[in-house]
PABALUM-798722 format. One line per 8 residues: number of its first residue (from 1); their letters; for each residue y, z, x negated of N, C-alpha, C. Coordinates in pm, 1 decimal. Example, Ala and Ser with C-alpha at 12.3 -4.5 7.8 and 13.67 -1.06 7.14 Angstrom:
<pts>
1> as> -569.0 780.0 -1319.0 -450.0 780.0 -1230.0 -330.0 780.0 -1320.0 ~ -225.0 708.0 -1285.0 -106.0 714.0 -1367.0 3.0 787.0 -1290.0
</pts>
This chain:
<pts>
1> xxxxxxxx> -120.4 0.0 -83.5 0.0 0.0 0.0 126.0 0.0 -87.4 ~ 227.8 -71.2 -41.6 352.9 -76.3 -115.6 429.3 55.1 -102.0 ~ 514.3 79.6 -197.4 602.9 196.0 -187.5 747.3 146.2 -191.1 ~ 836.2 228.4 -138.7 969.1 179.3 -102.6 1081.8 240.7 -185.1 ~ 1051.8 289.9 -305.7 1152.4 365.3 -381.3 1275.9 281.3 -415.3 ~ 1257.1 154.2 -447.9 1372.7 71.4 -483.4 1463.6 48.0 -362.9 ~ 1403.3 21.8 -246.9 1483.9 1.7 -126.9 1547.0 133.0 -82.6 ~ 1475.7 243.7 -98.4 1535.1 374.5 -69.3 1659.1 396.2 -156.1
9> xxxxxxxx> 1646.4 364.9 -284.2 1758.3 384.3 -376.5 1877.6 298.5 -337.1 ~ 1849.5 176.0 -294.9 1956.0 84.7 -255.7 2031.1 135.9 -132.7 ~ 1959.8 192.8 -37.3 2020.5 228.8 91.6 2066.6 374.2 100.0 ~ 2013.3 461.5 16.5 2045.5 604.3 27.6 2195.4 627.5 12.3 ~ 2249.3 706.9 103.7 2391.7 735.1 102.2 2476.2 629.4 171.4 ~ 2410.5 531.0 232.5 2482.6 422.3 297.1 2500.2 442.1 446.1 ~ 2586.6 360.7 502.2 2610.7 358.2 646.0 2536.6 239.6 706.7 ~ 2497.0 253.1 832.4 2435.5 140.5 900.5 2486.7 128.5 1043.0
17> xxxxxxxx> 2489.9 4.8 1089.9 2525.5 -23.6 1228.7 2400.3 -1.7 1311.9 ~ 2400.6 101.9 1392.4 2283.3 139.4 1470.4 2273.1 53.8 1595.6 ~ 2151.5 19.8 1632.8 2128.5 -75.5 1741.4 2179.0 -23.4 1875.3 ~ 2226.2 -115.9 1957.0 2265.3 -89.2 2094.9 2209.8 -201.9 2180.8 ~ 2132.2 -166.4 2281.1 2070.0 -267.5 2365.7 2175.3 -357.2 2429.0 ~ 2151.3 -487.2 2424.9 2238.8 -589.1 2483.6 2373.5 -601.8 2411.8 ~ 2385.2 -542.1 2294.4 2511.5 -546.3 2220.5 2492.3 -601.4 2079.8 ~ 2405.1 -540.2 2002.2 2397.4 -569.7 1859.6 2308.1 -691.2 1831.1
25> xxxxxxxx> 2356.0 -807.4 1872.0 2288.9 -931.0 1832.8 2342.8 -974.8 1697.1 ~ 2300.3 -1091.0 1648.9 2340.9 -1136.0 1517.7 2491.2 -1153.0 1503.9 ~ 2554.8 -1209.4 1606.1 2699.7 -1231.1 1599.5 2775.6 -1099.5 1594.7 ~ 2733.3 -1002.2 1675.3 2800.0 -871.7 1676.4 2784.1 -803.5 1541.0 ~ 2663.1 -803.8 1486.9 2639.2 -740.1 1357.4 2719.9 -807.5 1247.8 ~ 2733.4 -940.3 1255.1 2811.6 -1012.9 1156.0 2958.2 -972.7 1161.4 ~ 3009.3 -950.4 1281.1 3150.3 -916.9 1299.3 3180.7 -770.8 1269.8 ~ 3081.6 -683.1 1284.8 3105.9 -539.4 1272.0 3037.1 -476.9 1150.8
33> xxxxxxxx> 2969.4 -556.0 1069.1 2885.3 -499.6 964.6 2950.6 -474.5 830.8 ~ 3077.7 -507.3 815.2 3145.2 -479.5 687.9 3143.3 -329.8 661.4 ~ 3109.8 -293.2 539.8 3098.8 -152.2 503.8 2959.1 -96.1 520.8 ~ 2869.7 -174.5 578.7 2732.7 -128.7 604.1 2640.1 -163.8 488.3 ~ 2543.4 -76.3 466.0 2431.6 -108.7 378.5 2321.9 -178.4 457.9 ~ 2320.4 -153.8 590.0 2217.3 -210.2 677.4 2274.6 -228.0 816.7 ~ 2230.8 -332.1 884.4 2264.1 -350.4 1025.7 2133.7 -362.1 1103.9 ~ 2138.8 -320.0 1230.0 2020.4 -324.9 1315.2 2042.4 -420.6 1431.9
41> xxxxxxxx> 1958.8 -521.9 1438.1 1957.3 -613.4 1551.1 1879.7 -549.9 1666.1 ~ 1923.2 -578.2 1788.3 1845.3 -529.3 1902.9 1917.5 -420.8 1980.4 ~ 1847.1 -349.7 2063.1 1702.2 -355.0 2078.0 1656.8 -484.2 2148.3 ~ 1542.3 -533.7 2101.7 1474.0 -644.0 2166.5 1339.3 -595.6 2216.1 ~ 1294.3 -654.0 2325.3 1165.5 -618.9 2383.2 1059.9 -719.3 2338.4 ~ 944.4 -668.3 2298.4 829.4 -752.2 2269.1 736.5 -747.2 2389.4 ~ 754.5 -843.2 2478.8 673.8 -851.6 2601.2 663.0 -999.6 2639.6 ~ 578.1 -1075.0 2571.2 572.9 -1220.7 2589.4 567.2 -1268.9 2733.9
49> xxxxxxxx> 488.2 -1205.6 2824.4 483.2 -1258.6 2961.8 616.4 -1249.8 3036.7 ~ 706.1 -1162.9 2989.1 833.9 -1144.8 3058.4 942.9 -1237.9 3006.8 ~ 916.0 -1310.8 2898.7 1020.7 -1394.0 2840.6 1065.5 -1502.7 2938.7 ~ 1196.2 -1511.0 2956.8 1254.7 -1615.3 3040.9 1249.8 -1589.2 3189.5 ~ 1194.4 -1474.9 3230.6 1180.7 -1447.6 3374.0 1295.8 -1364.8 3429.8 ~ 1377.4 -1307.8 3342.5 1490.4 -1228.9 3388.8 1452.4 -1098.7 3455.9 ~ 1337.7 -1043.5 3420.0 1293.4 -919.3 3483.8 1345.3 -795.4 3412.1 ~ 1400.3 -813.2 3292.5 1451.3 -700.5 3215.0 1599.5 -719.8 3185.8
57> xxxxxxxx> 1670.6 -608.5 3179.9 1811.0 -612.9 3141.3 1825.3 -631.3 2990.9 ~ 1727.7 -582.6 2915.5 1729.8 -592.3 2770.3 1665.7 -724.7 2728.3 ~ 1720.8 -794.4 2629.8 1665.4 -923.9 2589.0 1519.7 -914.8 2544.4 ~ 1440.6 -1013.6 2584.9 1300.1 -1023.3 2549.3 1284.7 -1132.0 2443.8 ~ 1208.6 -1103.4 2339.9 1186.7 -1202.1 2234.3 1105.2 -1320.2 2286.7 ~ 1130.0 -1440.9 2234.4 1051.0 -1557.6 2275.8 901.7 -1534.2 2257.0 ~ 824.0 -1586.7 2350.1 679.4 -1563.3 2348.0 608.9 -1647.5 2242.8 ~ 655.8 -1768.7 2220.5 593.8 -1860.6 2125.7 630.0 -1822.0 1982.8
65> xxxxxxxx> 531.4 -1826.9 1893.1 554.6 -1786.1 1755.6 668.7 -1863.6 1690.9 ~ 662.4 -1994.5 1694.1 764.2 -2075.5 1627.8 902.6 -2050.7 1686.3 ~ 908.7 -2038.7 1818.5 1037.2 -2013.7 1883.5 1090.8 -1876.2 1847.5 ~ 1002.3 -1778.5 1838.8 1045.1 -1642.8 1804.9 1093.5 -1635.0 1660.9 ~ 1018.5 -1693.0 1568.8 1059.7 -1693.1 1428.9 1192.3 -1766.3 1413.2 ~ 1208.5 -1878.6 1481.0 1332.6 -1955.3 1473.9 1449.9 -1874.1 1527.4 ~ 1429.4 -1806.0 1640.7 1534.9 -1723.4 1698.7 1575.5 -1611.5 1603.0 ~ 1477.7 -1540.8 1549.0 1507.3 -1428.7 1460.4 1569.8 -1475.8 1329.4
73> xxxxxxxx> 1524.6 -1590.2 1279.9 1582.6 -1646.8 1158.0 1730.3 -1681.1 1180.6 ~ 1761.3 -1732.7 1297.7 1899.5 -1766.3 1330.5 1986.3 -1641.2 1339.0 ~ 1931.2 -1534.0 1397.7 2005.0 -1407.5 1406.3 2032.8 -1351.9 1266.4 ~ 1932.0 -1355.8 1180.2 1950.0 -1307.5 1043.1 2051.4 -1392.9 968.1 ~ 2049.0 -1523.7 990.5 2141.0 -1613.8 921.6 2286.1 -1583.4 955.7 ~ 2312.8 -1551.4 1081.8 2449.1 -1515.4 1122.4 2499.4 -1395.3 1043.3 ~ 2410.8 -1298.0 1025.0 2448.8 -1176.6 953.3 2472.5 -1205.9 805.9 ~ 2380.9 -1278.8 744.3 2391.7 -1302.2 600.1 2507.2 -1396.6 566.1
81> xxxxxxxx> 2537.0 -1490.7 654.0 2650.2 -1579.7 629.4 2781.7 -1502.1 627.4 ~ 2788.1 -1396.7 707.7 2911.0 -1317.6 714.8 2915.8 -1206.1 611.7 ~ 2800.4 -1144.7 583.0 2798.7 -1022.0 503.2 2733.5 -1037.5 366.7 ~ 2671.0 -1151.0 341.5 2610.2 -1173.8 211.5 2462.5 -1138.5 208.4 ~ 2397.2 -1181.9 102.7 2253.3 -1164.9 91.7 2211.1 -1021.3 61.8 ~ 2305.1 -938.2 18.7 2270.1 -800.2 -15.3 2252.0 -711.6 108.2 ~ 2301.7 -754.9 223.0 2289.0 -674.1 343.5 2141.4 -663.6 383.0 ~ 2099.3 -545.6 423.4 1963.2 -523.8 473.0 1965.0 -538.4 624.1
89> xxxxxxxx> 1874.5 -620.0 676.5 1870.9 -646.6 820.1 1746.0 -584.6 879.7 ~ 1767.8 -503.4 981.0 1660.9 -430.1 1048.7 1655.0 -474.5 1194.5 ~ 1536.1 -488.2 1246.8 1516.1 -521.2 1388.1 1471.2 -397.8 1463.3 ~ 1545.6 -359.5 1568.3 1502.9 -251.2 1655.9 1419.1 -310.9 1767.7 ~ 1298.0 -259.6 1782.7 1198.0 -322.1 1868.3 1137.5 -219.9 1963.9 ~ 1120.8 -261.1 2089.1 1051.6 -178.2 2188.3 944.3 -262.3 2256.1 ~ 834.3 -199.8 2292.3 725.0 -272.4 2355.4 641.3 -176.6 2440.0 ~ 558.3 -233.6 2526.9 465.5 -151.7 2605.0 320.9 -174.5 2561.5
97> xxxxxxxx> 301.0 -269.5 2469.1 167.5 -292.5 2415.6 173.7 -302.7 2264.0 ~ 88.9 -229.3 2199.6 86.7 -227.2 2053.9 73.1 -367.0 1996.2 ~ -18.4 -448.0 2050.8 -43.1 -579.2 1993.2 78.4 -670.6 2003.8 ~ 155.2 -656.1 2112.2 276.5 -736.1 2125.9 379.5 -696.7 2019.5 ~ 393.1 -568.5 1998.3 487.7 -521.1 1898.5 447.7 -559.2 1757.2 ~ 318.4 -552.8 1727.7 270.6 -591.2 1594.6 296.2 -739.4 1568.5 ~ 276.4 -820.8 1670.3 301.4 -963.6 1657.4 449.4 -990.7 1632.1 ~ 536.8 -926.2 1710.1 681.0 -945.6 1691.9 727.1 -896.1 1555.8
105> xxxxxxxx> 667.8 -787.9 1509.4 699.7 -736.1 1376.6 667.3 -839.3 1269.4 ~ 551.6 -899.3 1279.0 512.0 -1003.2 1184.0 608.3 -1121.3 1188.6 ~ 649.9 -1159.9 1309.8 741.7 -1272.3 1323.5 875.3 -1243.5 1255.5 ~ 922.4 -1119.2 1266.1 1051.2 -1085.3 1205.9 1045.1 -1096.2 1054.8 ~ 937.5 -1050.3 995.7 925.0 -1063.6 850.6 911.6 -1210.3 810.1 ~ 843.8 -1289.3 889.7 833.8 -1432.6 861.9 970.6 -1499.7 871.5 ~ 1059.0 -1442.9 953.9 1193.2 -1498.5 970.8 1289.1 -1454.7 860.4 ~ 1240.9 -1371.4 769.1 1325.6 -1327.8 658.8 1392.5 -1194.7 680.5
113> xxxxxxxx> 1355.3 -1122.6 785.7 1409.6 -989.3 808.3 1353.9 -888.7 709.8 ~ 1421.2 -775.4 698.2 1387.0 -678.0 594.4 1306.5 -558.1 643.7 ~ 1344.9 -502.9 757.8 1283.2 -380.5 808.3 1268.9 -392.1 959.4 ~ 1162.2 -337.9 1015.4 1149.0 -327.5 1160.5 1149.7 -179.6 1198.9 ~ 1232.2 -146.7 1296.4 1238.2 -10.9 1350.8 1172.4 -9.9 1488.3 ~ 1066.4 66.5 1500.9 998.5 81.9 1629.7 1065.0 194.1 1707.6 ~ 1100.9 162.8 1830.2 1182.7 252.6 1910.1 1096.4 344.6 1997.4 ~ 1093.4 470.7 1959.4 1032.7 575.2 2042.7 1142.9 670.1 2088.8
121> xxxxxxxx> 1254.2 611.8 2125.0 1377.1 688.0 2149.6 1430.8 672.8 2291.2 ~ 1436.8 552.4 2342.5 1512.1 526.1 2464.6 1442.2 570.4 2591.5 ~ 1513.2 553.1 2698.7 1461.0 590.1 2831.3 1476.0 473.8 2928.8 ~ 1464.3 350.0 2878.9 1471.7 231.9 2963.6 1364.0 243.2 3071.8 ~ 1406.6 251.1 3196.2 1318.2 295.6 3303.8 1186.9 218.6 3316.7 ~ 1186.5 84.1 3314.6 1058.1 14.7 3330.8 954.7 51.9 3224.7 ~ 1001.3 82.6 3103.8 909.6 122.8 2997.0 881.6 272.4 3000.9 ~ 986.3 349.1 3025.0 972.8 494.4 3029.7 873.5 536.5 3137.6
129> xxxxxxxx> 876.3 469.9 3252.9 785.7 502.7 3363.6 640.4 474.5 3328.9 ~ 618.5 387.1 3229.4 482.4 357.4 3184.8 440.3 445.0 3066.6 ~ 519.4 546.4 3039.6 485.1 639.3 2932.4 521.4 590.8 2794.1 ~ 613.2 494.7 2783.9 652.2 439.8 2655.0 791.8 490.3 2616.4 ~ 842.1 438.5 2503.4 970.1 482.6 2448.5 969.3 634.8 2429.7 ~ 1073.8 701.4 2476.0 1084.3 846.5 2454.0 967.7 924.1 2513.2 ~ 905.7 869.4 2619.1 794.3 938.9 2683.3 672.3 948.8 2592.8 ~ 665.1 866.6 2488.5 548.2 869.0 2402.0 538.6 995.7 2318.2
137> xxxxxxxx> 650.1 1067.7 2302.1 644.1 1191.4 2223.7 596.0 1309.3 2307.1 ~ 586.5 1292.4 2438.7 541.0 1401.5 2523.8 393.5 1430.2 2495.7 ~ 351.7 1553.4 2507.6 212.6 1589.1 2474.5 108.7 1503.8 2546.0 ~ 132.7 1467.9 2672.3 33.5 1392.3 2748.4 18.6 1248.6 2698.4 ~ 116.5 1198.2 2623.5 110.6 1060.8 2572.6 92.1 1054.5 2421.5 ~ 76.4 1169.2 2359.6 79.6 1174.9 2213.8 -42.8 1110.2 2148.8 ~ -154.6 1108.0 2218.5 -272.1 1041.2 2163.4 -245.8 894.2 2138.6 ~ -180.9 829.2 2236.2 -146.7 688.5 2218.8 -41.7 671.5 2110.5
145> xxxxxxxx> 56.6 762.6 2106.4 158.4 756.7 2002.2 94.1 759.8 1863.6 ~ 0.0 849.8 1843.2 -64.3 861.0 1712.7 -143.3 734.2 1678.8 ~ -203.3 674.7 1779.1 -274.1 547.9 1757.4 -176.3 440.7 1710.6 ~ -61.8 432.2 1775.5 39.8 334.5 1737.5 92.3 363.5 1596.8 ~ 122.6 489.1 1569.3 177.3 525.3 1439.3 79.2 491.6 1327.3 ~ -47.6 517.4 1351.4 -149.1 485.5 1250.5 -150.7 335.5 1222.0 ~ -145.2 255.0 1327.1 -144.3 109.7 1308.8 -18.7 64.6 1234.6 ~ 95.3 123.0 1267.4 219.9 86.7 1200.2 219.0 129.2 1054.3
153> xxxxxxxx> 157.4 243.2 1026.8 150.8 291.8 890.0 65.4 207.0 799.1 ~ -14.2 119.2 856.2 -100.1 31.2 777.1 -33.6 -102.9 746.0 ~ 86.8 -125.8 800.9 159.6 -249.6 773.6 218.1 -244.5 633.5 ~ 198.1 -350.6 558.5 243.4 -353.8 420.3 385.8 -408.0 409.6 ~ 468.9 -364.3 500.4 611.3 -397.0 502.5 685.1 -271.6 548.9 ~ 815.8 -261.1 520.4 888.2 -138.6 556.6 906.0 -121.9 707.9 ~ 865.4 -6.8 756.0 874.6 26.9 898.1 949.8 158.0 914.0 ~ 1044.6 159.5 1008.1 1113.5 282.1 1049.9 1066.5 315.9 1190.1
161> xxxxxxxx> 1046.9 443.5 1217.1 1020.1 486.7 1354.2 1137.6 571.9 1400.2 ~ 1181.3 547.1 1523.7 1301.7 612.7 1575.2 1268.5 704.7 1691.8 ~ 1324.0 827.2 1685.3 1305.2 927.6 1788.5 1440.2 986.8 1828.9 ~ 1437.4 1066.6 1932.3 1557.4 1136.0 1979.9 1540.9 1285.4 1959.2 ~ 1627.6 1345.2 1879.7 1625.7 1489.0 1862.2 1645.1 1556.4 1998.0 ~ 1563.8 1656.8 2025.9 1575.6 1728.6 2152.4 1490.3 1673.3 2263.8 ~ 1426.9 1558.7 2243.9 1340.0 1503.5 2348.0 1221.4 1595.0 2374.4 ~ 1176.3 1664.3 2270.7 1073.9 1768.5 2281.8 1121.0 1887.0 2198.0
169> xxxxxxxx> 1072.8 2007.0 2228.4 1120.0 2124.9 2154.7 1082.0 2125.6 2007.5 ~ 968.0 2065.9 1973.8 918.0 2075.5 1836.9 854.6 1942.7 1794.3 ~ 913.5 1880.2 1692.4 860.3 1754.8 1641.5 755.7 1774.7 1531.4 ~ 724.6 1897.5 1497.9 634.1 1923.3 1386.2 499.3 1852.6 1398.7 ~ 432.3 1855.4 1516.5 303.0 1785.4 1523.8 313.8 1636.0 1494.2 ~ 423.9 1574.6 1537.0 443.0 1432.1 1512.3 480.2 1407.0 1366.8 ~ 569.2 1487.3 1314.1 611.0 1468.3 1174.8 498.2 1501.3 1077.8 ~ 414.5 1597.6 1111.2 299.2 1628.3 1026.9 204.1 1509.1 1019.9
177> xxxxxxxx> 195.6 1433.8 1129.6 112.4 1313.6 1131.8 178.2 1201.7 1051.2 ~ 310.2 1189.1 1065.8 384.1 1080.5 1000.9 388.9 1096.4 849.3 ~ 399.3 1218.4 801.9 424.9 1239.9 658.5 315.6 1184.3 567.6 ~ 198.3 1164.9 621.5 88.2 1110.9 541.5 71.1 959.7 558.9 ~ 163.2 896.7 632.8 158.5 752.2 654.0 264.1 684.0 567.2 ~ 250.5 553.8 550.6 335.5 481.0 456.4 458.1 420.1 523.8 ~ 534.6 502.1 596.6 655.0 452.3 660.6 770.6 447.7 561.9 ~ 861.9 352.1 585.6 983.9 348.5 505.8 1071.6 468.4 538.2
185> xxxxxxxx> 1081.7 502.8 667.6 1167.9 613.0 705.1 1152.0 652.0 850.2 ~ 1218.4 761.8 885.4 1221.7 812.4 1022.3 1367.5 827.1 1062.7 ~ 1401.5 771.1 1178.0 1538.4 771.2 1229.3 1545.7 863.4 1350.3 ~ 1634.8 958.8 1345.5 1657.8 1046.8 1459.0 1799.6 1027.6 1511.4 ~ 1811.4 1006.1 1642.5 1940.7 1017.8 1707.7 1965.9 1167.0 1728.1 ~ 2069.1 1220.3 1663.9 2096.0 1364.6 1667.3 2214.0 1396.5 1758.4 ~ 2238.4 1307.8 1853.4 2349.3 1327.0 1946.5 2329.6 1456.9 2023.8 ~ 2424.4 1550.5 2005.6 2418.7 1677.4 2076.2 2522.1 1683.3 2186.9
193> xxxxxxxx> 2550.0 1801.4 2231.0 2645.8 1819.7 2339.1 2788.4 1820.4 2284.9 ~ 2883.1 1789.1 2371.9 3025.8 1796.1 2339.1 3064.1 1706.3 2221.3 ~ 3000.2 1588.2 2215.7 3031.8 1489.7 2112.0 3012.6 1545.1 1971.6 ~ 2913.5 1630.8 1953.7 2885.4 1688.2 1822.3 2743.1 1655.8 1779.7 ~ 2725.9 1616.0 1653.1 2590.0 1591.2 1603.1 2513.6 1722.6 1587.2 ~ 2383.0 1713.8 1601.4 2296.1 1830.7 1582.9 2253.7 1836.8 1435.9 ~ 2342.3 1889.8 1353.9 2314.6 1895.8 1210.7 2195.4 1985.2 1178.9 ~ 2176.5 2089.3 1256.9 2066.2 2182.3 1229.8 1931.8 2111.9 1237.5
201> xxxxxxxx> 1923.5 2011.6 1324.6 1797.5 1939.5 1338.4 1764.3 1865.8 1208.5 ~ 1861.8 1792.6 1153.3 1838.7 1720.6 1029.0 1811.1 1818.0 914.5 ~ 1883.4 1927.4 911.5 1862.3 2027.3 806.8 1719.0 2080.2 810.4 ~ 1668.4 2104.5 930.6 1531.6 2153.9 945.6 1429.7 2046.5 907.0 ~ 1455.8 1921.9 946.7 1365.9 1812.8 908.8 1359.8 1798.2 756.8 ~ 1474.1 1806.0 692.5 1477.1 1792.7 547.1 1403.1 1908.4 480.2 ~ 1418.7 2028.2 532.0 1351.0 2143.5 472.3 1199.2 2130.2 484.8 ~ 1152.7 2086.6 601.5 1009.0 2079.2 625.2 944.9 1955.9 563.1
209> xxxxxxxx> 1022.1 1846.9 555.3 965.2 1718.9 510.6 1054.2 1658.0 402.7 ~ 1055.4 1717.6 284.6 1150.8 1678.2 180.3 1132.6 1536.2 128.4 ~ 1015.2 1477.4 143.8 989.0 1345.1 87.6 1018.6 1230.8 184.7 ~ 1042.4 1261.3 311.7 1063.3 1156.8 410.7 1208.3 1106.2 405.7 ~ 1224.2 974.9 407.3 1356.1 913.2 410.8 1409.5 926.9 552.7 ~ 1519.7 1001.3 568.4 1572.7 1035.7 699.7 1700.1 958.3 730.7 ~ 1699.1 889.2 844.0 1817.7 822.5 894.8 1866.7 901.2 1015.7 ~ 1996.9 919.2 1026.2 2054.2 994.4 1137.8 2166.7 913.9 1201.5
217> xxxxxxxx> 2174.8 920.9 1333.9 2285.5 859.7 1407.2 2315.1 946.7 1527.6 ~ 2433.8 926.3 1585.8 2472.6 1003.9 1702.8 2593.4 1090.0 1676.1 ~ 2710.2 1039.5 1713.4 2837.6 1111.1 1697.2 2877.6 1130.5 1551.4 ~ 2825.5 1052.0 1461.8 2869.9 1057.8 1321.8 2986.3 960.9 1306.1 ~ 3099.5 999.4 1360.3 3210.6 907.4 1377.5 3330.1 936.4 1286.3 ~ 3323.4 1040.1 1205.8 3432.6 1072.5 1114.7 3376.5 1086.9 973.1 ~ 3462.3 1070.9 872.6 3414.1 1090.7 735.7 3354.3 1229.2 715.3 ~ 3416.3 1328.7 777.7 3366.9 1465.8 762.9 3228.6 1481.8 825.4
225> xxxxxxxx> 3207.9 1417.7 940.4 3077.8 1426.1 1006.5 2969.4 1358.9 923.3 ~ 3001.3 1242.0 867.7 2903.6 1170.8 784.4 2871.4 1251.0 658.8 ~ 2974.6 1303.0 594.3 2952.4 1380.6 472.2 2866.1 1502.7 500.3 ~ 2890.7 1568.3 612.9 2809.4 1684.9 647.1 2665.3 1644.2 671.8 ~ 2645.2 1531.8 739.9 2508.8 1484.1 764.7 2436.0 1459.4 633.0 ~ 2505.3 1398.3 536.7 2444.4 1376.5 405.5 2415.1 1510.7 337.0 ~ 2506.8 1603.9 348.3 2490.5 1733.3 281.1 2372.3 1812.6 334.7 ~ 2339.3 1794.9 463.1 2227.9 1871.3 519.4 2095.6 1795.5 510.4
233> xxxxxxxx> 2099.3 1672.6 455.6 1972.0 1608.1 429.1 1951.7 1467.0 477.5 ~ 2048.4 1409.4 549.8 2032.1 1270.4 593.4 2044.1 1176.7 474.4 ~ 1962.2 1073.4 471.3 1970.1 972.7 366.1 2062.5 857.9 403.7 ~ 2072.4 827.6 533.3 2164.4 726.5 583.1 2228.2 776.6 710.9 ~ 2347.0 724.7 740.5 2418.3 763.0 862.4 2449.1 638.6 944.1 ~ 2411.6 642.2 1072.3 2430.7 528.0 1159.0 2543.5 546.9 1258.3 ~ 2613.5 439.1 1287.4 2724.6 440.1 1382.7 2701.8 325.7 1479.9 ~ 2730.5 351.3 1607.1 2706.9 248.6 1707.9 2829.8 230.0 1797.3
241> xxxxxxxx> 2845.1 313.2 1896.4 2941.2 294.0 2005.8 3084.7 264.2 1962.5 ~ 3141.6 333.6 1863.0 3281.8 305.9 1828.2 3306.2 163.8 1779.5 ~ 3201.6 95.5 1733.9 3220.7 -40.4 1682.7 3245.7 -141.3 1793.9 ~ 3217.1 -104.5 1918.1 3237.5 -197.7 2029.5 3386.1 -231.3 2044.0 ~ 3469.3 -129.8 2038.7 3613.5 -151.5 2054.9 3684.4 -179.6 1922.8 ~ 3626.5 -133.0 1813.8 3692.5 -148.6 1684.0 3598.5 -218.1 1585.0 ~ 3614.6 -348.9 1563.5 3525.3 -421.9 1472.9 3527.5 -370.3 1329.7 ~ 3634.7 -304.0 1289.2 3646.5 -254.7 1151.8 3613.7 -106.4 1140.4
249> xxxxxxxx> 3551.4 -51.4 1242.5 3530.5 93.4 1243.3 3448.6 140.1 1122.5 ~ 3335.6 76.1 1096.9 3250.7 121.7 986.9 3316.1 91.7 852.2 ~ 3381.3 -22.0 841.1 3451.3 -55.7 716.6 3555.8 48.7 683.5 ~ 3634.1 89.4 784.0 3736.5 191.4 762.2 3674.3 328.2 736.8 ~ 3565.7 356.4 806.5 3497.4 484.2 787.1 3447.8 497.3 643.2 ~ 3391.5 390.6 590.8 3342.9 395.1 453.2 3457.3 419.5 355.2 ~ 3569.9 351.9 374.9 3683.8 369.4 285.2 3733.8 513.9 290.3 ~ 3741.2 573.0 409.2 3786.8 710.0 422.3 3684.8 809.8 367.6
257> xxxx> 3558.2 775.1 380.2 3453.3 861.2 326.7 3461.6 867.7 175.0 ~ 3493.9 755.9 114.7 3503.9 752.2 -31.6 3621.4 835.3 -84.7 ~ 3714.6 869.4 2.7 3830.2 949.8 -38.3 3801.0 1099.5 -37.6 ~ 3692.2 1138.0 29.6 3659.8 1281.0 39.3 3605.8 1334.9 -93.7
</pts>
């Protein structure tokens, strides 16, 4: 299995544009990605039978291999033309079937993408009602989650898994399973109450799992917030919502962060 130390070194301490469903396509990432070490495309759904039927609010990846690779290659090209070849491009992916997600993951790497992030975070109702996304961390669905994680850990390409802090009281059983797998990293949305990040969560994750590459997002909107996240153990800090109204938000945030 490959190891990811060089890519970890490249991205550690960097900012990333965190995925937003129906927002962060290639054009958006190209326009808002200045100052980023990584941008995330998506979320996209891997559900081939639903492609082109308009049954989902979130975009569905093309069902045909060639069409899907072509689409993803075009999205990556938009980003690299604007931000250069050094930018790391990540695909945020959600699915209701493991095999569909594995296929889409392969297509993204064939299209020249760098990292795939599997989304175990959201609450998109059609998927959530089937026990997927955030529901997969619940005890009653955890057997399937572990099956998926094991399959993802066997992929010889960088994989991030994304969760939501607070979705369950204790992530230890899941993180204990993950720590022995070959993932590139684990991404937690640490959005807390009153527009404040849950720094204690990241601090606890870092204490318990010192070797895991940790990405954090959720209300990390000021230089002080990002610096604190890094100080308590985050390896990367993600920003999403503020970039909708301000295309230079991350670029300016990075410049102000460097002044601290």
